[in-house]
TIFI-874361 format. One record per residue (C-alpha): residue in one letter; x, y, z. Coordinates in Angstrom, 3 decimals. Layout:
@residu:a | east:X | north:Y | up:Z $
...
END
This chain:
@residu:k | east:-17.115 | north:4.802 | up:14.622 $
@residu:d | east:-17.779 | north:8.525 | up:14.966 $
@residu:g | east:-17.243 | north:9.624 | up:18.543 $
@residu:y | east:-15.312 | north:11.878 | up:20.854 $
@residu:l | east:-12.576 | north:11.764 | up:23.444 $
@residu:d | east:-13.392 | north:13.825 | up:26.526 $
@residu:n | east:-10.624 | north:16.374 | up:27.078 $
@residu:g | east:-12.147 | north:18.736 | up:29.618 $
@residu:d | east:-13.809 | north:21.562 | up:27.777 $
@residu:e | east:-12.272 | north:20.422 | up:24.496 $
@residu:r | east:-13.290 | north:17.355 | up:22.518 $
@residu:c | east:-11.147 | north:15.442 | up:20.038 $
@residu:t | east:-13.060 | north:13.997 | up:17.113 $
@residu:i | east:-12.625 | north:10.336 | up:16.168 $
@residu:e | east:-13.674 | north:9.803 | up:12.584 $
@residu:e | east:-14.632 | north:6.526 | up:10.956 $
@residu:f | east:-11.919 | north:5.366 | up:8.570 $
@residu:y | east:-12.482 | north:4.177 | up:5.008 $
@residu:l | east:-9.666 | north:2.899 | up:2.824 $
@residu:p | east:-9.147 | north:5.527 | up:0.067 $
@residu:e | east:-9.381 | north:4.171 | up:-3.447 $
@residu:d | east:-7.237 | north:6.934 | up:-4.930 $
@residu:q | east:-3.659 | north:6.657 | up:-3.633 $
@residu:s | east:-1.971 | north:7.847 | up:-6.820 $
@residu:t | east:0.023 | north:10.682 | up:-5.229 $
@residu:v | east:2.302 | north:10.838 | up:-2.187 $
@residu:e | east:-0.230 | north:12.968 | up:-0.313 $
@residu:k | east:-3.105 | north:10.584 | up:-1.068 $
@residu:l | east:-1.006 | north:7.552 | up:-0.140 $
@residu:r | east:-0.237 | north:9.067 | up:3.258 $
@residu:k | east:-3.955 | north:9.624 | up:3.908 $
@residu:a | east:-4.502 | north:5.880 | up:3.482 $
@residu:d | east:-2.189 | north:5.097 | up:6.409 $
@residu:w | east:-4.559 | north:4.103 | up:9.245 $
@residu:i | east:-2.658 | north:4.498 | up:12.538 $
@residu:v | east:-4.210 | north:3.722 | up:15.925 $
@residu:v | east:-3.112 | north:3.646 | up:19.552 $
@residu:d | east:-1.961 | north:0.279 | up:20.858 $
@residu:w | east:-4.298 | north:0.121 | up:23.862 $
@residu:d | east:-3.460 | north:-3.533 | up:24.572 $
@residu:n | east:0.086 | north:-2.570 | up:25.580 $
@residu:w | east:-0.903 | north:0.659 | up:27.307 $
@residu:n | east:0.030 | north:0.984 | up:30.969 $
@residu:a | east:-0.033 | north:3.552 | up:33.740 $
@residu:h | east:3.699 | north:4.245 | up:33.395 $
@residu:q | east:2.913 | north:6.156 | up:30.207 $
@residu:v | east:1.060 | north:8.803 | up:32.242 $
@residu:n | east:3.087 | north:11.673 | up:33.672 $
@residu:i | east:0.704 | north:13.463 | up:36.034 $
@residu:k | east:3.251 | north:16.100 | up:37.011 $
@residu:e | east:3.895 | north:17.182 | up:33.431 $
@residu:q | east:0.329 | north:16.360 | up:32.377 $
@residu:t | east:1.507 | north:14.226 | up:29.473 $
@residu:l | east:0.433 | north:10.898 | up:28.103 $
@residu:n | east:2.823 | north:8.835 | up:25.967 $
@residu:l | east:0.929 | north:6.750 | up:23.458 $
@residu:s | east:2.234 | north:4.037 | up:21.143 $
@residu:f | east:0.803 | north:4.230 | up:17.633 $
@residu:e | east:0.749 | north:1.350 | up:15.136 $
@residu:h | east:0.091 | north:0.970 | up:11.412 $
@residu:k | east:-3.029 | north:-1.209 | up:11.121 $
@residu:l | east:-2.947 | north:-1.833 | up:7.381 $
@residu:t | east:-0.357 | north:-3.269 | up:4.974 $
@residu:k | east:1.802 | north:-1.301 | up:2.565 $
@residu:v | east:2.341 | north:-3.163 | up:-0.713 $
@residu:t | east:4.906 | north:-2.391 | up:-3.403 $
@residu:v | east:4.912 | north:-4.303 | up:-6.684 $
@residu:v | east:8.288 | north:-3.921 | up:-8.405 $
@residu:i | east:8.996 | north:-4.674 | up:-12.064 $
@residu:s | east:12.409 | north:-6.180 | up:-11.398 $
@residu:e | east:13.085 | north:-7.416 | up:-14.917 $
@residu:y | east:11.943 | north:-6.501 | up:-18.426 $
@residu:s | east:12.042 | north:-8.822 | up:-21.424 $
@residu:n | east:14.674 | north:-8.244 | up:-24.100 $
@residu:n | east:12.109 | north:-7.357 | up:-26.754 $
@residu:m | east:10.751 | north:-4.428 | up:-24.735 $
@residu:s | east:11.829 | north:-0.819 | up:-25.131 $
@residu:n | east:14.604 | north:0.684 | up:-23.073 $
@residu:v | east:13.105 | north:1.721 | up:-19.758 $
@residu:n | east:15.100 | north:4.885 | up:-19.161 $
@residu:v | east:13.680 | north:7.097 | up:-16.438 $
@residu:g | east:10.689 | north:9.099 | up:-17.649 $
@residu:e | east:10.604 | north:7.595 | up:-21.149 $
@residu:v | east:8.133 | north:4.751 | up:-20.618 $
@residu:i | east:5.440 | north:5.019 | up:-17.969 $
@residu:p | east:2.829 | north:2.387 | up:-17.008 $
@residu:t | east:-0.763 | north:3.633 | up:-17.056 $
@residu:d | east:-4.253 | north:2.500 | up:-15.952 $
@residu:a | east:-2.861 | north:0.841 | up:-12.816 $
@residu:t | east:-5.272 | north:-0.732 | up:-10.335 $
@residu:m | east:-4.326 | north:-2.689 | up:-7.197 $
@residu:y | east:-6.911 | north:-4.941 | up:-5.569 $
@residu:s | east:-7.532 | north:-5.252 | up:-1.840 $
@residu:r | east:-9.601 | north:-8.215 | up:-0.691 $
@residu:p | east:-12.457 | north:-7.642 | up:1.796 $
@residu:n | east:-11.697 | north:-7.053 | up:5.453 $
@residu:d | east:-14.197 | north:-7.095 | up:8.316 $
@residu:v | east:-12.456 | north:-4.172 | up:10.018 $
@residu:l | east:-13.121 | north:-1.931 | up:7.028 $
@residu:n | east:-16.685 | north:-3.221 | up:6.606 $
@residu:k | east:-16.136 | north:-4.057 | up:2.962 $
@residu:d | east:-17.805 | north:-7.054 | up:1.330 $
@residu:s | east:-16.170 | north:-6.759 | up:-2.078 $
@residu:n | east:-12.737 | north:-6.135 | up:-3.563 $
@residu:i | east:-11.506 | north:-2.561 | up:-3.244 $
@residu:e | east:-9.964 | north:-1.159 | up:-6.418 $
@residu:i | east:-7.091 | north:1.198 | up:-5.622 $
@residu:s | east:-5.167 | north:3.547 | up:-7.902 $
@residu:p | east:-1.569 | north:3.084 | up:-6.650 $
@residu:l | east:1.330 | north:5.505 | up:-6.554 $
@residu:i | east:3.682 | north:4.818 | up:-9.481 $
@residu:t | east:7.379 | north:5.575 | up:-9.043 $
@residu:q | east:10.527 | north:4.774 | up:-10.970 $
@residu:d | east:14.019 | north:4.018 | up:-9.682 $
@residu:k | east:16.419 | north:6.793 | up:-10.665 $
@residu:t | east:19.321 | north:4.475 | up:-11.496 $
@residu:k | east:17.828 | north:1.157 | up:-12.574 $
@residu:g | east:14.653 | north:2.517 | up:-14.159 $
@residu:n | east:12.485 | north:-0.129 | up:-12.464 $
@residu:h | east:8.852 | north:0.857 | up:-12.034 $
@residu:k | east:7.107 | north:0.424 | up:-8.678 $
@residu:f | east:3.427 | north:0.426 | up:-7.758 $
@residu:t | east:2.721 | north:1.253 | up:-4.102 $
@residu:a | east:-0.591 | north:1.210 | up:-2.231 $
@residu:i | east:-1.891 | north:0.628 | up:1.280 $
@residu:v | east:-4.353 | north:-2.264 | up:1.436 $
@residu:s | east:-6.398 | north:-4.072 | up:4.052 $
@residu:s | east:-4.506 | north:-6.342 | up:6.435 $
@residu:n | east:-5.353 | north:-9.540 | up:8.325 $
@residu:s | east:-6.346 | north:-10.970 | up:4.985 $
@residu:c | east:-4.582 | north:-12.465 | up:1.987 $
@residu:w | east:-4.556 | north:-12.803 | up:-1.743 $
@residu:i | east:-5.362 | north:-16.438 | up:-2.375 $
@residu:e | east:-4.032 | north:-18.430 | up:-5.316 $
@residu:g | east:-5.436 | north:-17.014 | up:-8.540 $
@residu:d | east:-6.436 | north:-13.646 | up:-7.081 $
@residu:t | east:-5.663 | north:-10.543 | up:-9.112 $
@residu:i | east:-3.176 | north:-8.322 | up:-7.285 $
@residu:l | east:-2.546 | north:-5.633 | up:-9.881 $
@residu:k | east:-3.539 | north:-4.602 | up:-13.389 $
@residu:f | east:-1.682 | north:-2.064 | up:-15.508 $
@residu:k | east:-0.931 | north:-1.107 | up:-19.096 $
@residu:f | east:2.647 | north:-0.899 | up:-20.349 $
@residu:e | east:3.695 | north:-0.193 | up:-23.949 $
@residu:g | east:0.200 | north:-0.998 | up:-25.205 $
@residu:i | east:-0.079 | north:-4.344 | up:-23.377 $
@residu:d | east:-2.585 | north:-4.964 | up:-20.574 $
@residu:y | east:-0.839 | north:-6.885 | up:-17.772 $
@residu:i | east:-2.486 | north:-8.799 | up:-14.938 $
@residu:v | east:-0.483 | north:-9.809 | up:-11.869 $
@residu:k | east:-2.034 | north:-12.889 | up:-10.230 $
@residu:a | east:-1.046 | north:-14.676 | up:-7.028 $
@residu:k | east:0.372 | north:-18.142 | up:-7.689 $
@residu:e | east:0.010 | north:-18.988 | up:-3.993 $
@residu:d | east:-1.577 | north:-17.435 | up:-0.924 $
@residu:i | east:0.043 | north:-14.113 | up:0.067 $
@residu:v | east:-0.704 | north:-13.026 | up:3.626 $
@residu:r | east:-0.976 | north:-9.302 | up:4.362 $
@residu:w | east:0.276 | north:-8.655 | up:7.896 $
@residu:p | east:-0.722 | north:-5.405 | up:9.654 $
@residu:g | east:2.062 | north:-2.860 | up:9.985 $
@residu:k | east:4.323 | north:-4.585 | up:7.449 $
@residu:h | east:5.618 | north:-3.651 | up:4.002 $
@residu:l | east:4.971 | north:-6.381 | up:1.450 $
@residu:i | east:7.311 | north:-6.283 | up:-1.560 $
@residu:i | east:6.280 | north:-8.260 | up:-4.644 $
@residu:n | east:8.746 | north:-8.610 | up:-7.525 $
@residu:i | east:7.530 | north:-9.418 | up:-11.016 $
@residu:k | east:9.251 | north:-10.051 | up:-14.351 $
@residu:l | east:7.708 | north:-8.960 | up:-17.632 $
@residu:n | east:8.359 | north:-11.588 | up:-20.285 $
@residu:g | east:5.821 | north:-10.569 | up:-22.907 $
@residu:k | east:2.971 | north:-12.615 | up:-21.409 $
@residu:q | east:-0.077 | north:-10.683 | up:-20.266 $
@residu:t | east:-0.610 | north:-12.722 | up:-17.086 $
@residu:v | east:2.284 | north:-12.388 | up:-14.639 $
@residu:s | east:2.992 | north:-14.184 | up:-11.348 $
@residu:p | east:5.262 | north:-12.877 | up:-8.581 $
@residu:s | east:8.864 | north:-14.016 | up:-8.933 $
@residu:k | east:9.633 | north:-13.096 | up:-5.316 $
@residu:v | east:7.606 | north:-12.006 | up:-2.282 $
@residu:s | east:9.246 | north:-10.553 | up:0.814 $
@residu:v | east:8.045 | north:-8.890 | up:4.020 $
@residu:a | east:9.862 | north:-5.855 | up:5.411 $
@residu:e | east:9.309 | north:-3.449 | up:8.263 $
@residu:w | east:7.181 | north:-0.413 | up:7.475 $
@residu:e | east:9.618 | north:2.486 | up:7.269 $
@residu:n | east:8.028 | north:5.865 | up:7.882 $
@residu:g | east:8.675 | north:8.610 | up:5.374 $
@residu:g | east:10.489 | north:7.544 | up:2.242 $
@residu:n | east:11.774 | north:9.245 | up:-0.892 $
@residu:y | east:9.117 | north:9.504 | up:-3.585 $
@residu:s | east:10.973 | north:12.049 | up:-5.700 $
@residu:t | east:10.592 | north:9.815 | up:-8.768 $
@residu:e | east:6.803 | north:9.931 | up:-8.655 $
@residu:v | east:5.152 | north:9.705 | up:-12.063 $
@residu:s | east:1.533 | north:10.165 | up:-13.039 $
@residu:n | east:-1.125 | north:7.457 | up:-13.093 $
@residu:p | east:-3.717 | north:8.721 | up:-15.575 $
@residu:n | east:-6.570 | north:6.222 | up:-15.019 $
END
């Protein structure tokens, strides 16, 4: 909630956080990264009175999700970098009590493309401590005139502070299920030099 931290004559504003629905650029994606201090593990040893410093441990509270097109069907066009770009991409984040949302959040993800393999990736930060249940829509996008829907074939848990990687294979069918789901550590930074546009 809106509030302040007392810092003598100065006051540090604490603003209420809302999950941004537009994460289609690197800058907008970074603004969706909700990081808070881990007060549960805070202790007096982090205070240096002599130097007047306070060491705080910050944590990612949401989940970063990347959907990767790991395989294209033989009857699809060559996916050389920059030649074929998915459009109208929307990733869905289920409700989360922390974010005070009672309906699915529709997010415009960042679209990137691997420089060597040409694989397209859709990345967004979504609510954590929740899951996509079987049958939920994870992602929608248009590619070469076809509207694709990525649906969960089983429950997919979204852990806070983790990077969820979902691989899909395009085989000509409009409804696609993940071929592989893995959980990785959230690496800060990252190279998004292959960013492409997402003209919703």
